[in-house]
FIROVEX-402841 format. One record per atom (N, C-alpha, C): residue in three letters; x, y negated, z negated. Coordinates in steps of 0.05 Angstrom, whole numbers, plus 5000, padded with zeros to 4 digits. Example, Ala and Ser with C-alpha at 12.3 -4.5 7.8 and 13.67 -1.06 7.14 Angstrom:
REM residues 2
ALA526451144844ALA524650904844ALA526450664844SER525750454858SER527350214857SER525849994843
This chain:
REM residues 117
UNK501750245000UNK500050005000UNK501849755000UNK501149565016UNK502749315018UNK501549085003UNK503248884998UNK502348624988UNK501448475012UNK498948375012UNK497848235035UNK497547935030UNK498747775047UNK498547485043UNK497547355069UNK496247135065UNK495246975088UNK496546695085UNK497546595107UNK498546325107UNK496946155126UNK496145915118UNK494545745135UNK495745465137UNK495345345161UNK496245075165UNK494044935182UNK493444685177UNK491544545193UNK492844425218UNK491544445240UNK492444315265UNK489944235281UNK489543985287UNK487143895300UNK486544045326UNK488544145340UNK488044285365UNK488144585362UNK487944685338UNK488144975333UNK485545125342UNK485945365350UNK483845555356UNK484345795338UNK482745825317UNK483246035297UNK483146315308UNK481946345331UNK481846615343UNK484346695358UNK485946495367UNK488346555382UNK490946465368UNK490746255351UNK493146155337UNK493446295310UNK494146555312UNK494546725289UNK496646935295UNK497847035275UNK499747255278UNK499847425254UNK500947665257UNK501247845234UNK504147965235UNK505347955212UNK508048075209UNK507748295187UNK508648535194UNK508448755175UNK511148885170UNK511648925144UNK513849105137UNK512349335123UNK513749525112UNK512349735098UNK510949635073UNK512049425060UNK511049345034UNK509749065034UNK509848935057UNK508848655059UNK507448615085UNK505148475084UNK503748395109UNK503148095106UNK504047945125UNK503547655126UNK501847585150UNK499547475145UNK497747395167UNK497747085167UNK498446965190UNK498446675192UNK496046595210UNK494746375203UNK492546275218UNK492645975218UNK492645845241UNK492245555243UNK489345495246UNK488345305230UNK485545235230UNK485244935237UNK482944865248UNK482344585255UNK481744415231UNK480344535212UNK479344375189UNK478744555165UNK477844435144UNK477244575120UNK475044785123UNK473044725139UNK470844925144UNK472045175156UNK473845155175UNK475045395186UNK476845535166UNK478245385149UNK479845515128UNK478145685110UNK475745585103UNK473945725086UNK472845975100UNK472145945125UNK471246185141UNK473346405142UNK475846325146UNK478046515147UNK478346655120UNK477946505098UNK478046625072UNK476146855070UNK473646805076UNK471647015075UNK472347255092UNK473247205116UNK473947415135UNK476347585125UNK478547445118UNK480947595112UNK481047715084UNK479847585064UNK479947695037UNK478547965038UNK476347975052UNK474848235053UNK476048435071UNK476648355096UNK477648545116UNK480548635112UNK482248455102UNK485048515100UNK486048555071UNK484148535052UNK484848565023UNK487148385016UNK486748125022UNK488847925016UNK489347894986UNK491847884979UNK492647854951UNK493447554945UNK494347414966UNK495347144962UNK494746974987UNK494046724982UNK493646535004UNK495646315001UNK497246275021UNK499346065021UNK498445835039UNK498345595028UNK497345365043UNK499645165047UNK499545035070UNK501544835076UNK500744565062UNK502544375061UNK502044125047UNK499743955059UNK498744025083UNK496543875095UNK493843915080UNK493744115063UNK491244155047UNK491243985022UNK489043845018UNK488743674994UNK488143844969UNK488343714946UNK487643854921UNK484743954922UNK482943794933UNK480143874935UNK479844114954UNK481344114976UNK481244334995UNK482144594980UNK484344574965UNK485444804951UNK483344904931UNK482044724916UNK480044804897UNK477744954910UNK476844854934UNK474744984948UNK475545264957UNK478045304965UNK478945564974UNK479145754950UNK480045654927UNK480045824903UNK477245914896UNK475345724897UNK472545794892UNK471446004912UNK472245974937UNK471246154958UNK472246434953UNK474546464939UNK475646734934UNK474646844907UNK472946694894UNK471946784867UNK474246824847UNK476346674850UNK478746694832UNK479946974832UNK479547124854UNK480647394856UNK483247414872UNK484047184883UNK486447174901UNK488246944891UNK490746984891UNK492646764884UNK492646564907UNK492246314900UNK492346094921UNK494545914913UNK496545894931UNK498945734926UNK499345534949UNK500545304942UNK500945094962UNK503845024963UNK504845004988UNK507644924992UNK507844624988UNK509044554966UNK509444264960UNK512444234954UNK513544024965UNK516443984961UNK516943764940UNK519443704936UNK520243484919UNK519843224935UNK520542994923UNK520142734935UNK521342714963UNK523942774966UNK525142754993UNK523742945014UNK523143185005UNK521843375024UNK519143275032UNK517643165013UNK514943065019UNK515142835039UNK517142665036UNK517442445055UNK518142545083UNK519742745085UNK520342865111UNK517842975124UNK516343125109UNK513843245120UNK511943015128UNK511542815111UNK509742595117UNK510642455142UNK513242405145UNK514342275169UNK513742435194UNK514142695192UNK513642865215UNK510642865223UNK508842875203UNK506042865208UNK505242595220UNK506342375209UNK505642105219UNK506742075248UNK509042175254UNK510142155280UNK508342305300UNK507442545292UNK505642695309UNK502942545313UNK502042425291UNK499442285292UNK499642045311UNK501841895309UNK502141665326UNK502241735356UNK503241975362UNK503342055390UNK500842205399UNK498842205383UNK496442355389UNK493942195381UNK491742245393UNK489242125385UNK487542305368UNK488742525359UNK487342725343UNK486942615315UNK485042725300UNK484442635272UNK486742685253UNK486842535232UNK488942555211UNK488542815195UNK490442995196UNK490143255182UNK490243225152UNK491142995142UNK491142955113UNK488342905102UNK486442845119UNK483742795111UNK481842985126UNK482343245123UNK480843445137UNK478543565121UNK477743425100UNK475643525082UNK472943525095UNK470943515078UNK468143555087UNK467043315102UNK468243085101UNK467042855113UNK467842825142UNK468243045156UNK468943035185UNK466443005201
């Protein structure tokens, strides 16, 4: 039996049905899925927790505290939900990369991908 983890990242142009991958070793399975928004992140929770017996959900820094809380609630507190957060310098690098991408695109701001879309 393997430890099963899901990793998610928001991307405004993501298609959750094709922007996904699975890496398996004998003892670990990592499923990655890019989602457009929080609604899709919650849908993927329901799908993968049940179908893949997910033990842990790894979220990128694009998810807000509220988004994380909603994901924890969606799993009924039965799955570890962790967020990749860096120190100050790392956070600034990520923010700069996101802002650079945002400036070169007309897509919505992924930092505000909550329910008010």
